[in-house]
N, C-alpha and C positions, 0 to 999 in steps of 0.2 A: 532595224537593219544594223544600226550603229552598235547596239548592244550585242547583236550576234557577231560582228566583226571583232568587237572587243574580246568576247568570250573566245572566239577562235584564236585570237592572237595570244591570249593567256595560255590556251591549251597548247599551241605551237611552242611557245617559249618554254613551257614546262617539258615538253617532249625534247626540245633541244638541250635543255639542262640535263635531263635524264640521259640523253645520248651522249653528252659531253662527259658526264660522270663515268658511264660505261667505257667510253673511249679511253679516258685517262687510266682507268683501272687495268684495261687490257695492255696498254702501252707501258704502264709502270707498275707491274705486279710486285716489284721489290719494295714498295712502300708498305710498312707494317700497319696493321689496323690500330694498334695501341702501343703504349710504352710499358706494358706490363712485363714484357720479357727482357730480363737482364742477362748480359753476357759480356765476356772480356772483349775489349776493342784494342786495335793497334794502329799505329802510324809507322810508315816506313822511315828508316834512318837513311837518307840518301848518300851520307858520308861514310858508311860503314861497309866493309872494312877500309883501312887506309891502303894506299897504293902499295903493290908489292915491289920489293927491291930487285936489283939485278936484271931489269928488263924482263922479268918473269910474267907469264900469262898462265891462266887456267885453261884446261880442256873441259871436257864434259864433267860436270861436278855432281857426283852421284852418291854421296854419303855425308852426313853431318851428325855430330854428337857433342854434348856438353858434359864436361867432367865435373868433379865435386868442388873444384876451384872456380867454376864458371869460365873455364877456357873452352873455346869452341874449336873442334878439330873437324877438318873436312878431308875428304879423299876425292881426287879428280883423276881423270885419264890424261897422262902427259906424254903418251907415245906419239911419234910423228903422224901416224895414221889417223889420229884424232883431230888433226887440224887440216881443214879441207883446202886452204889456200896458203901457199908458200910465204906470201906476204905477212902472215900472222906470226910465223916463226922464222923471219928472215935472218936473225942473228944466229940461230941454231943452224940454218942452212948455209950460212956464210955468204949470204947476198945482201944483207942490210944490217943497220945498227940495232934494230929491234925486230923481233923479240925472241925469247927462248922459253920452253916449257918449264914451269915451276916443278920442284920436287912433288911427288903425288900426295904426300901427307902435309897439311898446313895447319898450324896451331895459332889461334888468335886469342888475345884477351878481350874483355868486355868493351874496351875502347877501340878495338879493331886493330891494335898493334900485332904485327906478325911475331910470334914468340919463337917458333921453331919451324923447320921444314926438313923432311927426310923421306926415305923410302925409295923403292925401285929395285929392279933386279941387280944382283951383284955376282960376278963370275966366281965360282967356287963356293958360293954360300950354301949352308946346310938346308936351304928351303927353296921352293920354287915360287917366285913372285908371280901374282895372278896376270894372266894374259890380258884381262880386262877388269880393272879395279871395280869394286861394287860393294858398298856398305862398310860402315865404321862404327865401332862401339868402344867406349872407354870403360873398363872394369873398375870396381871400387878400389882395387890395389894400384890402379894407374895404368895397367897393361892395356894395350890398344889391339883390339881384334879387327881384322879385316877380312872380307870375302872377295870373290870374283865371279864374273858371269861369262868369261870367255871360254873357248874350246879348251878342255883339259883342266879347268878350274873346279876340281872336285874335292876341294880343301879349304881350310881357313888357316890364317897365320896370326900369331900372337907376338907383339913386340912390347918392349917398355915404352913409355911415353917419349923417350928420347931416341927411339928407333933401334934399340938393341934386340936381337932375335931371342925369342923365348921358346916358342914351340910352333910346330905344324900339326894341325888337327885334320885327319883324314888323309887318303892317299891321292896324289895328283894323277891326272891322266886317265881316269876311269870312265868307262861307259855308264850310261844312265841305268840306275836301279833303285827305284824309290823305296825298296825294302832293305837296302843295304845298311849294315851297322859298322862299316869300315870306311865308307867315303860318302860324299855329298854330291849335289847336282847343280853346280853353279849358283852358289849362295847369293841371295839378293840383299839380305839384311841381317843383322846380328843384334840381339837384345840381351840384357842380363837381368836375372831376378836376384838382386843383392841378398835378400833374406834367405833364400834357399840355396844360394851358391850355385845357380844353374844358368846355362847359356842357351838361348833360343835361336836357332837358325831358321830363317824363311828360306826353305830349300825346295824349289827356287825357280830356276830357269829350265832345268831339265827334269829334276825330281818334282813330285806333286805332293809335298808334305811339310809339316813342321817337325824338325828334329831337335832334340834336347841333349846336351852334354853338360858335364860338370866343368869347373874352372881349370881342371887339368886336361880337359879335352876328352874325357872318357865318355863313351856312348851310353845314354841312359834309356831314351824312349822316342817314339815317333807316332804321328798319326796323319791321316788325310782328311779330306772334306767330310763334314758331318761326323768326324770321328771314325770314318771308315778306314780299312786297310787300303793303302795306295795301290792303284793299278794303272801301270804305265800304258796299257793298251786299251783302256776304256774310252768310250766316246766322251769328249768334253765340249760339245757344241754348246755355245751360248746364243740364245734367241731372246731378245727383250721381250718381257711380258709373259715368258714361259718359264716354269720352274727350272732352276739351274742345274748343272750337271752334278752327279753324285761324287765326282772327283774334282779336285781343284783344276780349274782350267789353266791357271797360271798366267804369267809367272806369280808364284807365291812370293809376294813382294815385301810383306812385313809380317812379324809375329812378336807382339808387344805384350809382355806380362804386366798386369796392373798390381797395385798394392793389395787388392782384396782378392787375389787369387784367381783372376780371370786372365785369358790370353786373347788378344784381338789380332786376327789374321787377315791380311789383305790378299784377296784373290783377285788380282788386278784385272785380268781378262774377262771376268764374269761380273764386274762392277759391284763386288760384294765385300763386306766385312763379316767374317764368321767369328763368333765368340765361343770359347771353350774354357773348362776348368783346366787346371794345370796338368792333369792326368789325361787330357785328351777327350774328355766328355763334352759332347756338343751342348751348347746352351741356346744360341739363337743366331740369326743372321739379319743383316740389313742391306738392302740394295740402294746404291748411291747413283743417281743420275742414270737410270737403267737403259737409256737409249744410246749410251756412249759406246761406240764400237772401236775398231782399230786398237789403240793401246789401253783402253779401259780407264775407269775413274778412280780406283783405289790404289794409290801408289805408296803412300807411307803415312803413319800416324805418329803423333806425340800427345802426351797427356799434360794438362795443366798442372803446375808444380805444387798445388795444395795437396795436403795429406789425402783427401778424399778423391783427388784427380777428377774433379767434377766435369771437366770438358775434354773432349777429344779434338785435336786439330788434325784435319786430313788434307794431305796434298794430293791434288788431281792434276796430273801432268798432261792429260789430254784435252781437258776443258780450261786449263791455265788459271786455276783458282784454288783457294783454301777454304775449307768448310770448318765452321765452328759448330761442334756437336754436343748436345747435352748427353753425357754418358749414361746416365740412368735410363733415360727414355730412348736413347739413340736417335733423337730428333735433330735434324739440321736446323739450327737457330738462324744462321746467316752465312754468307760466303763473302770473301773479298779477293780482288785481283781481277786481272783480265790479261788478254794477250798483248805483248809490247815489249820494248826494250828499256823503257824509262823505269827509274826506281818505283817499286810498288806494283810493277806489271811483271808478266812471266813469259817465258818461253820454256814450257815443260818443266814445271816445278816437281822435283823428283823425290827429295827427302826433307824431312822437317824435324826439328828439336826444340825444346824449351829450356831456358836457364831458371835458375832459382828465383829470379826477380820477375819472372812471367813473360819476358821477351821470348820471341820465337825467331828461329833461323830457317831459311829455306834454300835449297840448292836447286840449280837448273841444269839439265842435261842438254844433249844435242848442241845446237848453236846458242843456247842460253849461257852456259859456261860461267856461272857466277854463284856466289853466296849473298843473300840478303838478310838484313836484320830488321825485324818489326818490333817497335817499342810498345810495351804494354801500357795502356792508358786507363787501366782500371775497369770496373764493371760499369756499363752504361746501358740505357734502354736500346733495344734493337728497333731502329727505325727504317733501315734498309736491309732487306733480307737476301738480296742477290747482288754480288759484285759491289759491296760497300766500298767507298773510297778510303785510301790509306794515306792521304795527304791532308794536312789541316785545311778546313773549309776556306780560310782566307787566302790560301795559296793555290786553290784550284782554278 
């Protein structure tokens, strides 16, 4: 009898251990099985950027880019309607000592010092400032391209890095026509292929396409999802687990050319990245967090700064995290971030960019209203695959 009890106890203990292992695995699926996977890792810099002068505050921050001097340019929405409480802009409203919206274009150096600030509508100017700022790109010649996703924003603007007007690309105030060669459809993002001298528009919020112009703004070509001709009347219903629509559901939120002749397009509302050759030939797609509804998962991408651009960094504004993706396999290696207001957390990470040192920068829209810097920590084993921490372990 004693032997039977002992055997039963051993069996029960083994079963409990097995159940415990199973329980831990289900509760913590983010723990990797091995240290064989290497990927770039990051820690948040909680003191970047430095405080803005003049009682300035940021609105919805919806674009970021890094120029060849490693200066960081952001664009935010600084109109009164973007600030939901008068207390936030009491100085502007004349009711308090603080605060007032900063100019829409802000330029920082690597240390977080504000270098320059400019932009906004000017009475009598030869251009129409966007109703709703959206997207920014600094060209190799230093010119700054910006888009807009408000009503009537069917154009892009180009300025010098000091804010002097260069040109307007497209005709403002036009209705949607995804096959137009004269205007655009609320451009979400802009990217430049330096080697080819071409500019890619993620076009956008009303159009359902990628559009390409030259550096002078001359129209070159366009295409839709899977390389199809865009159709503004097509059904673009997205159902998780079902093949996606043959047209971009939109917004078409990024169109990033790589060094090896590919273009990565964010079809945000359909949770997908589609990959093309530069002539619009479809190559492949990958679905990211396919159960994500509402605003979608694929908001913006940046490449790691190595010549091979081995990694893609994807901002997901609906799930409040950043994905680190192996570009060759398009496999998600791990993610970091979570919802929250503290450094390293997010409320709607909207845009992302990398500098030459491997650091990355994220912006947050809606009530996030900020830019954050994540310091490159080198290549390290992946031990946490979902929502990895971005603070040093001894400070958590």
